[in-house]
All heavy atoms as a GROMACS GRO file, in nm:
protein
  568
    1MET      N    1   8.162  11.693  21.040
    1MET     CA    2   8.250  11.585  20.998
    1MET      C    3   8.274  11.595  20.848
    1MET      O    4   8.184  11.612  20.769
    1MET     CB    5   8.186  11.451  21.033
    1MET     CG    6   8.270  11.333  20.998
    1MET     SD    7   8.187  11.183  21.056
    1MET     CE    8   8.268  11.068  20.953
    2ASP      N    9   8.401  11.582  20.808
    2ASP     CA   10   8.436  11.588  20.667
    2ASP      C   11   8.396  11.460  20.596
    2ASP      O   12   8.390  11.353  20.655
    2ASP     CB   13   8.587  11.609  20.650
    2ASP     CG   14   8.632  11.747  20.699
    2ASP    OD1   15   8.548  11.839  20.693
    2ASP    OD2   16   8.747  11.760  20.741
    3SER      N   17   8.370  11.473  20.466
    3SER     CA   18   8.340  11.355  20.385
    3SER      C   19   8.465  11.270  20.373
    3SER      O   20   8.576  11.323  20.365
    3SER     CB   21   8.296  11.397  20.245
    3SER     OG   22   8.178  11.471  20.252
    4PRO      N   23   8.451  11.138  20.372
    4PRO     CA   24   8.567  11.053  20.352
    4PRO      C   25   8.622  11.074  20.212
    4PRO      O   26   8.550  11.112  20.121
    4PRO     CB   27   8.514  10.912  20.370
    4PRO     CG   28   8.367  10.922  20.368
    4PRO     CD   29   8.329  11.064  20.390
    5SER      N   30   8.749  11.051  20.196
    5SER     CA   31   8.809  11.063  20.063
    5SER      C   32   8.890  10.938  20.033
    5SER      O   33   8.935  10.869  20.125
    5SER     CB   34   8.900  11.186  20.056
    5SER     OG   35   9.013  11.168  20.138
    6PRO      N   36   8.912  10.906  19.905
    6PRO     CA   37   8.986  10.784  19.871
    6PRO      C   38   9.128  10.787  19.924
    6PRO      O   39   9.184  10.684  19.958
    6PRO     CB   40   8.982  10.778  19.719
    6PRO     CG   41   8.935  10.910  19.672
    6PRO     CD   42   8.867  10.978  19.787
    7GLU      N   43   9.187  10.906  19.936
    7GLU     CA   44   9.324  10.916  19.986
    7GLU      C   45   9.334  10.875  20.132
    7GLU      O   46   9.438  10.831  20.178
    7GLU     CB   47   9.376  11.060  19.970
    7GLU     CG   48   9.388  11.105  19.826
    7GLU     CD   49   9.256  11.156  19.768
    7GLU    OE1   50   9.164  11.192  19.845
    7GLU    OE2   51   9.244  11.155  19.645
    8ASN      N   52   9.226  10.892  20.206
    8ASN     CA   53   9.226  10.860  20.349
    8ASN      C   54   9.185  10.716  20.379
    8ASN      O   55   9.183  10.677  20.494
    8ASN     CB   56   9.132  10.955  20.424
    8ASN     CG   57   9.180  11.098  20.417
    8ASN    OD1   58   9.298  11.125  20.402
    8ASN    ND2   59   9.087  11.192  20.425
    9CYS      N   60   9.150  10.639  20.279
    9CYS     CA   61   9.101  10.502  20.298
    9CYS      C   62   9.219  10.405  20.298
    9CYS      O   63   9.256  10.351  20.195
    9CYS     CB   64   9.001  10.464  20.190
    9CYS     SG   65   8.852  10.561  20.198
   10LYS      N   66   9.278  10.385  20.414
   10LYS     CA   67   9.394  10.297  20.424
   10LYS      C   68   9.354  10.153  20.451
   10LYS      O   69   9.421  10.062  20.412
   10LYS     CB   70   9.487  10.344  20.537
   10LYS     CG   71   9.535  10.486  20.522
   10LYS     CD   72   9.630  10.500  20.407
   10LYS     CE   73   9.685  10.642  20.404
   10LYS     NZ   74   9.704  10.694  20.274
   11GLN      N   75   9.243  10.131  20.518
   11GLN     CA   76   9.199   9.997  20.551
   11GLN      C   77   9.070   9.966  20.478
   11GLN      O   78   8.997  10.055  20.436
   11GLN     CB   79   9.177   9.987  20.702
   11GLN     CG   80   9.302  10.011  20.782
   11GLN     CD   81   9.274  10.008  20.931
   11GLN    OE1   82   9.160   9.995  20.974
   11GLN    NE2   83   9.378  10.019  21.010
   12SER      N   84   9.041   9.838  20.466
   12SER     CA   85   8.922   9.794  20.395
   12SER      C   86   8.795   9.855  20.450
   12SER      O   87   8.709   9.900  20.376
   12SER     CB   88   8.913   9.642  20.399
   12SER     OG   89   8.796   9.598  20.336
   13GLY      N   90   8.780   9.860  20.581
   13GLY     CA   91   8.660   9.918  20.642
   13GLY      C   92   8.642  10.063  20.606
   13GLY      O   93   8.531  10.109  20.581
   14GLU      N   94   8.752  10.136  20.601
   14GLU     CA   95   8.745  10.277  20.563
   14GLU      C   96   8.704  10.291  20.418
   14GLU      O   97   8.631  10.384  20.382
   14GLU     CB   98   8.878  10.346  20.589
   14GLU     CG   99   8.911  10.359  20.736
   14GLU     CD  100   9.049  10.418  20.760
   14GLU    OE1  101   9.124  10.438  20.663
   14GLU    OE2  102   9.080  10.444  20.877
   15ALA      N  103   8.748  10.201  20.334
   15ALA     CA  104   8.711  10.205  20.192
   15ALA      C  105   8.561  10.180  20.175
   15ALA      O  106   8.496  10.247  20.094
   15ALA     CB  107   8.792  10.102  20.112
   16ILE      N  108   8.507  10.089  20.254
   16ILE     CA  109   8.363  10.061  20.246
   16ILE      C  110   8.284  10.182  20.296
   16ILE      O  111   8.180  10.217  20.239
   16ILE     CB  112   8.325   9.933  20.325
   16ILE    CG1  113   8.398   9.811  20.269
   16ILE    CG2  114   8.173   9.911  20.324
   16ILE    CD1  115   8.362   9.776  20.126
   17ILE      N  116   8.332  10.247  20.400
   17ILE     CA  117   8.266  10.369  20.449
   17ILE      C  118   8.264  10.474  20.338
   17ILE      O  119   8.161  10.538  20.313
   17ILE     CB  120   8.336  10.423  20.575
   17ILE    CG1  121   8.313  10.328  20.692
   17ILE    CG2  122   8.288  10.564  20.608
   17ILE    CD1  123   8.399  10.357  20.813
   18TYR      N  124   8.378  10.491  20.270
   18TYR     CA  125   8.386  10.587  20.160
   18TYR      C  126   8.289  10.550  20.048
   18TYR      O  127   8.215  10.635  19.998
   18TYR     CB  128   8.529  10.592  20.107
   18TYR     CG  129   8.543  10.675  19.982
   18TYR    CD1  130   8.537  10.814  19.988
   18TYR    CD2  131   8.559  10.615  19.858
   18TYR    CE1  132   8.547  10.891  19.874
   18TYR    CE2  133   8.570  10.691  19.743
   18TYR     CZ  134   8.564  10.829  19.752
   18TYR     OH  135   8.573  10.904  19.638
   19LEU      N  136   8.287  10.423  20.009
   19LEU     CA  137   8.197  10.377  19.904
   19LEU      C  138   8.051  10.402  19.943
   19LEU      O  139   7.971  10.448  19.861
   19LEU     CB  140   8.218  10.228  19.875
   19LEU     CG  141   8.344  10.193  19.798
   19LEU    CD1  142   8.367  10.042  19.802
   19LEU    CD2  143   8.336  10.243  19.656
   20HIS      N  144   8.016  10.370  20.065
   20HIS     CA  145   7.879  10.389  20.113
   20HIS      C  146   7.840  10.536  20.102
   20HIS      O  147   7.730  10.568  20.054
   20HIS     CB  148   7.869  10.338  20.258
   20HIS     CG  149   7.731  10.331  20.310
   20HIS    ND1  150   7.683  10.422  20.401
   20HIS    CD2  151   7.629  10.244  20.286
   20HIS    CE1  152   7.558  10.392  20.431
   20HIS    NE2  153   7.522  10.285  20.362
   21HIS      N  154   7.928  10.623  20.144
   21HIS     CA  155   7.900  10.766  20.137
   21HIS      C  156   7.882  10.813  19.992
   21HIS      O  157   7.786  10.883  19.960
   21HIS     CB  158   8.015  10.843  20.203
   21HIS     CG  159   8.002  10.991  20.194
   21HIS    ND1  160   7.921  11.063  20.277
   21HIS    CD2  161   8.059  11.080  20.109
   21HIS    CE1  162   7.929  11.191  20.244
   21HIS    NE2  163   8.011  11.204  20.142
   22MET      N  164   7.972  10.774  19.904
   22MET     CA  165   7.965  10.817  19.765
   22MET      C  166   7.844  10.757  19.693
   22MET      O  167   7.781  10.824  19.611
   22MET     CB  168   8.094  10.781  19.691
   22MET     CG  169   8.217  10.855  19.743
   22MET     SD  170   8.196  11.035  19.758
   22MET     CE  171   8.164  11.081  19.590
   23LEU      N  172   7.812  10.633  19.723
   23LEU     CA  173   7.694  10.571  19.663
   23LEU      C  174   7.566  10.644  19.704
   23LEU      O  175   7.475  10.660  19.623
   23LEU     CB  176   7.684  10.423  19.701
   23LEU     CG  177   7.784  10.332  19.631
   23LEU    CD1  178   7.793  10.198  19.705
   23LEU    CD2  179   7.749  10.313  19.485
   24GLY      N  180   7.562  10.692  19.829
   24GLY     CA  181   7.447  10.770  19.873
   24GLY      C  182   7.430  10.897  19.791
   24GLY      O  183   7.320  10.934  19.751
   25GLU      N  184   7.543  10.962  19.762
   25GLU     CA  185   7.537  11.083  19.681
   25GLU      C  186   7.500  11.052  19.536
   25GLU      O  187   7.418  11.122  19.476
   25GLU     CB  188   7.671  11.156  19.687
   25GLU     CG  189   7.698  11.216  19.824
   25GLU     CD  190   7.822  11.302  19.828
   25GLU    OE1  191   7.868  11.347  19.722
   25GLU    OE2  192   7.871  11.328  19.939
   26LEU      N  193   7.557  10.947  19.481
   26LEU     CA  194   7.525  10.908  19.344
   26LEU      C  195   7.379  10.868  19.329
   26LEU      O  196   7.315  10.898  19.228
   26LEU     CB  197   7.615  10.793  19.298
   26LEU     CG  198   7.761  10.830  19.273
   26LEU    CD1  199   7.843  10.703  19.253
   26LEU    CD2  200   7.774  10.923  19.153
   27ARG      N  201   7.327  10.802  19.430
   27ARG     CA  202   7.186  10.762  19.429
   27ARG      C  203   7.096  10.885  19.418
   27ARG      O  204   6.999  10.886  19.341
   27ARG     CB  205   7.157  10.684  19.557
   27ARG     CG  206   7.013  10.640  19.573
   27ARG     CD  207   6.993  10.568  19.703
   27ARG     NE  208   7.032  10.654  19.814
   27ARG     CZ  209   7.010  10.628  19.941
   27ARG    NH1  210   6.954  10.515  19.976
   27ARG    NH2  211   7.047  10.709  20.036
   28GLN      N  212   7.128  10.990  19.490
   28GLN     CA  213   7.050  11.113  19.485
   28GLN      C  214   7.057  11.177  19.347
   28GLN      O  215   6.955  11.226  19.295
   28GLN     CB  216   7.098  11.211  19.591
   28GLN     CG  217   7.067  11.167  19.732
   28GLN     CD  218   7.129  11.259  19.837
   28GLN    OE1  219   7.206  11.348  19.806
   28GLN    NE2  220   7.094  11.234  19.962
   29VAL      N  221   7.175  11.178  19.287
   29VAL     CA  222   7.191  11.236  19.153
   29VAL      C  223   7.111  11.157  19.051
   29VAL      O  224   7.038  11.215  18.969
   29VAL     CB  225   7.341  11.242  19.113
   29VAL    CG1  226   7.357  11.283  18.968
   29VAL    CG2  227   7.418  11.336  19.205
   30ALA      N  228   7.123  11.025  19.054
   30ALA     CA  229   7.050  10.941  18.959
   30ALA      C  230   6.899  10.960  18.974
   30ALA      O  231   6.827  10.970  18.875
   30ALA     CB  232   7.088  10.794  18.977
   31HIS      N  233   6.853  10.966  19.097
   31HIS     CA  234   6.709  10.986  19.122
   31HIS      C  235   6.663  11.122  19.068
   31HIS      O  236   6.558  11.131  19.004
   31HIS     CB  237   6.679  10.974  19.272
   31HIS     CG  238   6.536  10.994  19.306
   31HIS    ND1  239   6.439  10.898  19.278
   31HIS    CD2  240   6.471  11.098  19.363
   31HIS    CE1  241   6.322  10.945  19.317
   31HIS    NE2  242   6.338  11.065  19.369
   32ALA      N  243   6.742  11.225  19.093
   32ALA     CA  244   6.707  11.360  19.047
   32ALA      C  245   6.702  11.368  18.894
   32ALA      O  246   6.625  11.445  18.838
   32ALA     CB  247   6.806  11.462  19.102
   33GLU      N  248   6.782  11.286  18.828
   33GLU     CA  249   6.786  11.284  18.682
   33GLU      C  250   6.680  11.193  18.621
   33GLU      O  251   6.667  11.185  18.500
   33GLU     CB  252   6.925  11.242  18.633
   33GLU     CG  253   7.033  11.346  18.660
   33GLU     CD  254   7.008  11.475  18.584
   33GLU    OE1  255   6.972  11.470  18.465
   33GLU    OE2  256   7.025  11.583  18.644
   34GLY      N  257   6.608  11.122  18.705
   34GLY     CA  258   6.504  11.033  18.655
   34GLY      C  259   6.557  10.903  18.597
   34GLY      O  260   6.486  10.834  18.524
   35ALA      N  261   6.679  10.868  18.630
   35ALA     CA  262   6.740  10.744  18.581
   35ALA      C  263   6.701  10.631  18.676
   35ALA      O  264   6.774  10.596  18.767
   35ALA     CB  265   6.892  10.760  18.573
   36GLU      N  266   6.583  10.574  18.652
   36GLU     CA  267   6.525  10.478  18.746
   36GLU      C  268   6.609  10.351  18.762
   36GLU      O  269   6.634  10.308  18.875
   36GLU     CB  270   6.384  10.442  18.703
   36GLU     CG  271   6.287  10.558  18.717
   36GLU     CD  272   6.147  10.521  18.674
   36GLU    OE1  273   6.112  10.402  18.681
   36GLU    OE2  274   6.073  10.612  18.636
   37LEU      N  275   6.651  10.291  18.653
   37LEU     CA  276   6.730  10.168  18.664
   37LEU      C  277   6.865  10.196  18.729
   37LEU      O  278   6.908  10.123  18.818
   37LEU     CB  279   6.750  10.103  18.526
   37LEU     CG  280   6.834   9.975  18.526
   37LEU    CD1  281   6.771   9.868  18.616
   37LEU    CD2  282   6.852   9.923  18.386
   38LEU      N  283   6.930  10.302  18.687
   38LEU     CA  284   7.059  10.338  18.747
   38LEU      C  285   7.042  10.366  18.895
   38LEU      O  286   7.123  10.322  18.978
   38LEU     CB  287   7.118  10.458  18.675
   38LEU     CG  288   7.258  10.500  18.717
   38LEU    CD1  289   7.357  10.386  18.704
   38LEU    CD2  290   7.302  10.620  18.633
   39SER      N  291   6.938  10.438  18.932
   39SER     CA  292   6.910  10.467  19.071
   39SER      C  293   6.890  10.338  19.151
   39SER      O  294   6.942  10.324  19.263
   39SER     CB  295   6.786  10.556  19.081
   39SER     OG  296   6.758  10.589  19.212
   40TYR      N  297   6.817  10.244  19.093
   40TYR     CA  298   6.793  10.115  19.159
   40TYR      C  299   6.924  10.038  19.181
   40TYR      O  300   6.949   9.986  19.290
   40TYR     CB  301   6.696  10.031  19.076
   40TYR     CG  302   6.683   9.890  19.124
   40TYR    CD1  303   6.606   9.859  19.236
   40TYR    CD2  304   6.749   9.786  19.058
   40TYR    CE1  305   6.595   9.728  19.281
   40TYR    CE2  306   6.738   9.656  19.102
   40TYR     CZ  307   6.662   9.626  19.214
   40TYR     OH  308   6.653   9.499  19.258
   41LEU      N  309   7.007  10.033  19.078
   41LEU     CA  310   7.133   9.958  19.089
   41LEU      C  311   7.226  10.022  19.192
   41LEU      O  312   7.291   9.951  19.270
   41LEU     CB  313   7.201   9.950  18.952
   41LEU     CG  314   7.127   9.867  18.848
   41LEU    CD1  315   7.191   9.882  18.711
   41LEU    CD2  316   7.119   9.721  18.889
   42ILE      N  317   7.232  10.153  19.193
   42ILE     CA  318   7.314  10.222  19.293
   42ILE      C  319   7.257  10.197  19.432
   42ILE      O  320   7.333  10.176  19.528
   42ILE     CB  321   7.323  10.372  19.261
   42ILE    CG1  322   7.403  10.394  19.131
   42ILE    CG2  323   7.387  10.449  19.376
   42ILE    CD1  324   7.397  10.535  19.078
   43GLU      N  325   7.124  10.196  19.445
   43GLU     CA  326   7.060  10.166  19.573
   43GLU      C  327   7.099  10.028  19.623
   43GLU      O  328   7.127  10.008  19.742
   43GLU     CB  329   6.908  10.176  19.559
   43GLU     CG  330   6.831  10.134  19.682
   43GLU     CD  331   6.831  10.239  19.792
   43GLU    OE1  332   6.868  10.354  19.765
   43GLU    OE2  333   6.793  10.203  19.904
   44MET      N  334   7.103   9.929  19.534
   44MET     CA  335   7.142   9.794  19.574
   44MET      C  336   7.287   9.791  19.624
   44MET      O  337   7.318   9.726  19.724
   44MET     CB  338   7.126   9.695  19.457
   44MET     CG  339   6.982   9.670  19.416
   44MET     SD  340   6.881   9.600  19.548
   44MET     CE  341   6.797   9.744  19.610
   45ALA      N  342   7.375   9.863  19.556
   45ALA     CA  343   7.515   9.871  19.600
   45ALA      C  344   7.525   9.944  19.734
   45ALA      O  345   7.604   9.906  19.822
   45ALA     CB  346   7.600   9.940  19.494
   46TYR      N  347   7.444  10.048  19.752
   46TYR     CA  348   7.441  10.124  19.877
   46TYR      C  349   7.397  10.033  19.993
   46TYR      O  350   7.458  10.034  20.100
   46TYR     CB  351   7.346  10.242  19.862
   46TYR     CG  352   7.330  10.327  19.985
   46TYR    CD1  353   7.422  10.427  20.014
   46TYR    CD2  354   7.221  10.310  20.070
   46TYR    CE1  355   7.407  10.507  20.127
   46TYR    CE2  356   7.206  10.389  20.183
   46TYR     CZ  357   7.299  10.488  20.210
   46TYR     OH  358   7.284  10.566  20.322
   47ILE      N  359   7.294   9.954  19.970
   47ILE     CA  360   7.245   9.861  20.072
   47ILE      C  361   7.351   9.756  20.103
   47ILE      O  362   7.376   9.723  20.220
   47ILE     CB  363   7.112   9.796  20.028
   47ILE    CG1  364   7.001   9.902  20.029
   47ILE    CG2  365   7.075   9.678  20.118
   47ILE    CD1  366   6.872   9.857  19.963
   48GLU      N  367   7.416   9.703  20.000
   48GLU     CA  368   7.522   9.604  20.019
   48GLU      C  369   7.635   9.660  20.106
   48GLU      O  370   7.682   9.596  20.199
   48GLU     CB  371   7.577   9.561  19.882
   48GLU     CG  372   7.700   9.474  19.887
   48GLU     CD  373   7.670   9.327  19.882
   48GLU    OE1  374   7.553   9.290  19.869
   48GLU    OE2  375   7.766   9.249  19.891
   49ALA      N  376   7.678   9.782  20.075
   49ALA     CA  377   7.784   9.846  20.154
   49ALA      C  378   7.738   9.866  20.299
   49ALA      O  379   7.816   9.842  20.393
   49ALA     CB  380   7.824   9.979  20.091
   50GLY      N  381   7.614   9.906  20.317
   50GLY     CA  382   7.560   9.923  20.452
   50GLY      C  383   7.556   9.792  20.529
   50GLY      O  384   7.587   9.788  20.649
   51ASP      N  385   7.518   9.684  20.460
   51ASP     CA  386   7.515   9.553  20.524
   51ASP      C  387   7.655   9.509  20.566
   51ASP      O  388   7.675   9.451  20.673
   51ASP     CB  389   7.454   9.448  20.432
   51ASP     CG  390   7.303   9.461  20.419
   51ASP    OD1  391   7.242   9.539  20.495
   51ASP    OD2  392   7.246   9.393  20.331
   52ILE      N  393   7.754   9.535  20.482
   52ILE     CA  394   7.892   9.502  20.516
   52ILE      C  395   7.937   9.582  20.637
   52ILE      O  396   7.997   9.527  20.730
   52ILE     CB  397   7.984   9.525  20.395
   52ILE    CG1  398   7.954   9.424  20.284
   52ILE    CG2  399   8.132   9.514  20.437
   52ILE    CD1  400   8.018   9.456  20.151
   53LEU      N  401   7.906   9.710  20.638
   53LEU     CA  402   7.946   9.795  20.751
   53LEU      C  403   7.880   9.753  20.881
   53LEU      O  404   7.942   9.760  20.988
   53LEU     CB  405   7.911   9.942  20.721
   53LEU     CG  406   7.997  10.010  20.615
   53LEU    CD1  407   7.942  10.148  20.584
   53LEU    CD2  408   8.142  10.017  20.661
   54SER      N  409   7.756   9.708  20.874
   54SER     CA  410   7.685   9.670  20.996
   54SER      C  411   7.720   9.529  21.043
   54SER      O  412   7.678   9.488  21.151
   54SER     CB  413   7.534   9.680  20.974
   54SER     OG  414   7.490   9.578  20.886
   55GLY      N  415   7.795   9.456  20.962
   55GLY     CA  416   7.835   9.321  20.999
   55GLY      C  417   7.733   9.215  20.962
   55GLY      O  418   7.750   9.099  20.994
   56ARG      N  419   7.624   9.256  20.895
   56ARG     CA  420   7.522   9.160  20.856
   56ARG      C  421   7.566   9.073  20.739
   56ARG      O  422   7.507   8.970  20.711
   56ARG     CB  423   7.392   9.230  20.819
   56ARG     CG  424   7.317   9.281  20.939
   56ARG     CD  425   7.188   9.341  20.899
   56ARG     NE  426   7.218   9.476  20.847
   56ARG     CZ  427   7.128   9.568  20.825
   56ARG    NH1  428   7.002   9.543  20.843
   56ARG    NH2  429   7.163   9.687  20.781
   57GLN      N  430   7.669   9.119  20.669
   57GLN     CA  431   7.716   9.045  20.551
   57GLN      C  432   7.865   9.068  20.535
   57GLN      O  433   7.915   9.177  20.557
   57GLN     CB  434   7.642   9.096  20.427
   57GLN     CG  435   7.678   9.024  20.302
   57GLN     CD  436   7.588   9.068  20.187
   57GLN    OE1  437   7.476   9.111  20.206
   57GLN    NE2  438   7.637   9.056  20.068
   58ASP      N  439   7.937   8.963  20.494
   58ASP     CA  440   8.078   8.976  20.462
   58ASP      C  441   8.091   9.038  20.324
   58ASP      O  442   7.999   9.030  20.243
   58ASP     CB  443   8.147   8.840  20.461
   58ASP     CG  444   8.154   8.778  20.600
   58ASP    OD1  445   8.159   8.854  20.698
   58ASP    OD2  446   8.156   8.655  20.609
   59ALA      N  447   8.207   9.096  20.296
   59ALA     CA  448   8.233   9.145  20.162
   59ALA      C  449   8.222   9.027  20.066
   59ALA      O  450   8.275   8.919  20.092
   59ALA     CB  451   8.371   9.209  20.154
   60SER      N  452   8.152   9.044  19.957
   60SER     CA  453   8.119   8.931  19.870
   60SER      C  454   8.222   8.904  19.760
   60SER      O  455   8.210   8.808  19.688
   60SER     CB  456   7.982   8.953  19.805
   60SER     OG  457   7.983   9.073  19.731
   61VAL      N  458   8.320   8.990  19.749
   61VAL     CA  459   8.417   8.973  19.642
   61VAL      C  460   8.546   8.917  19.699
   61VAL      O  461   8.605   8.974  19.788
   61VAL     CB  462   8.447   9.107  19.571
   61VAL    CG1  463   8.557   9.092  19.469
   61VAL    CG2  464   8.322   9.162  19.506
   62THR      N  465   8.587   8.801  19.646
   62THR     CA  466   8.720   8.748  19.676
   62THR      C  467   8.799   8.760  19.547
   62THR      O  468   8.767   8.698  19.446
   62THR     CB  469   8.713   8.603  19.724
   62THR    OG1  470   8.639   8.527  19.628
   62THR    CG2  471   8.645   8.593  19.860
   63HIS      N  472   8.899   8.841  19.549
   63HIS     CA  473   8.968   8.880  19.427
   63HIS      C  474   9.023   8.762  19.347
   63HIS      O  475   9.024   8.766  19.226
   63HIS     CB  476   9.081   8.979  19.459
   63HIS     CG  477   9.028   9.109  19.509
   63HIS    ND1  478   8.969   9.201  19.428
   63HIS    CD2  479   9.026   9.160  19.635
   63HIS    CE1  480   8.932   9.305  19.500
   63HIS    NE2  481   8.964   9.282  19.625
   64GLY      N  482   9.065   8.658  19.411
   64GLY     CA  483   9.123   8.546  19.338
   64GLY      C  484   9.021   8.451  19.278
   64GLY      O  485   9.054   8.371  19.192
   65LYS      N  486   8.895   8.458  19.320
   65LYS     CA  487   8.797   8.358  19.280
   65LYS      C  488   8.682   8.414  19.196
   65LYS      O  489   8.592   8.343  19.163
   65LYS     CB  490   8.739   8.291  19.404
   65LYS     CG  491   8.842   8.215  19.482
   65LYS     CD  492   8.782   8.149  19.602
   65LYS     CE  493   8.889   8.074  19.679
   65LYS     NZ  494   8.836   8.012  19.797
   66ARG      N  495   8.684   8.541  19.164
   66ARG     CA  496   8.573   8.597  19.089
   66ARG      C  497   8.594   8.580  18.940
   66ARG      O  498   8.705   8.563  18.892
   66ARG     CB  499   8.553   8.744  19.124
   66ARG     CG  500   8.665   8.831  19.073
   66ARG     CD  501   8.636   8.976  19.105
   66ARG     NE  502   8.744   9.056  19.052
   66ARG     CZ  503   8.783   9.168  19.103
   66ARG    NH1  504   8.723   9.216  19.208
   66ARG    NH2  505   8.881   9.235  19.050
   67ASN      N  506   8.484   8.585  18.867
   67ASN     CA  507   8.491   8.581  18.722
   67ASN      C  508   8.542   8.714  18.670
   67ASN      O  509   8.500   8.819  18.716
   67ASN     CB  510   8.354   8.551  18.661
   67ASN     CG  511   8.306   8.413  18.694
   67ASN    OD1  512   8.385   8.324  18.715
   67ASN    ND2  513   8.175   8.397  18.703
   68LYS      N  514   8.629   8.708  18.572
   68LYS     CA  515   8.682   8.832  18.514
   68LYS      C  516   8.580   8.891  18.420
   68LYS      O  517   8.515   8.822  18.343
   68LYS     CB  518   8.811   8.803  18.435
   68LYS     CG  519   8.923   8.745  18.520
   68LYS     CD  520   8.979   8.850  18.611
   68LYS     CE  521   9.094   8.792  18.691
   68LYS     NZ  522   9.144   8.879  18.790
   69SER      N  523   8.566   9.022  18.424
   69SER     CA  524   8.477   9.092  18.334
   69SER      C  525   8.544   9.107  18.199
   69SER      O  526   8.662   9.138  18.190
   69SER     CB  527   8.445   9.232  18.390
   69SER     OG  528   8.376   9.307  18.295
   70SER      N  529   8.470   9.085  18.093
   70SER     CA  530   8.526   9.100  17.960
   70SER      C  531   8.507   9.240  17.907
   70SER      O  532   8.559   9.275  17.802
   70SER     CB  533   8.461   9.000  17.864
   70SER     OG  534   8.322   9.026  17.857
   71ARG      N  535   8.432   9.325  17.981
   71ARG     CA  536   8.398   9.457  17.930
   71ARG      C  537   8.464   9.571  18.006
   71ARG      O  538   8.482   9.678  17.953
   71ARG     CB  539   8.246   9.475  17.934
   71ARG     CG  540   8.175   9.368  17.851
   71ARG     CD  541   8.028   9.383  17.857
   71ARG     NE  542   7.989   9.496  17.773
   71ARG     CZ  543   7.873   9.557  17.782
   71ARG    NH1  544   7.785   9.516  17.868
   71ARG    NH2  545   7.844   9.658  17.704
   72MET      N  546   8.495   9.552  18.131
   72MET     CA  547   8.540   9.663  18.212
   72MET      C  548   8.662   9.623  18.295
   72MET      O  549   8.655   9.529  18.373
   72MET     CB  550   8.428   9.708  18.305
   72MET     CG  551   8.456   9.828  18.386
   72MET     SD  552   8.304   9.870  18.473
   72MET     CE  553   8.350  10.028  18.534
   73PRO      N  554   8.774   9.694  18.279
   73PRO     CA  555   8.892   9.658  18.358
   73PRO      C  556   8.871   9.690  18.505
   73PRO      O  557   8.802   9.786  18.539
   73PRO     CB  558   9.003   9.746  18.300
   73PRO     CG  559   8.933   9.858  18.232
   73PRO     CD  560   8.798   9.806  18.190
   74MET      N  561   8.928   9.610  18.591
   74MET     CA  562   8.917   9.631  18.736
   74MET      C  563   9.052   9.670  18.791
   74MET      O  564   9.149   9.619  18.763
   74MET     CB  565   8.869   9.505  18.806
   74MET     CG  566   8.734   9.460  18.762
   74MET     SD  567   8.603   9.567  18.811
   74MET     CE  568   8.558   9.499  18.965
   0.00000   0.00000   0.00000
């Protein structure tokens, strides 16, 4: 099976599948580099994506109601 790609993510569920896959890879890279905090934060995002995919949790971001970040454009 091919890895998901952002170009193929037409629906929200497909985007979460892609994110879950990429977070798994990033988690491995961060762990291999010894970046403990970064590895932990990526792990939390990976778990969140997995929970959304399994139906245990709804997507937590509602675009119209979230606080805007002052540091990073979305």
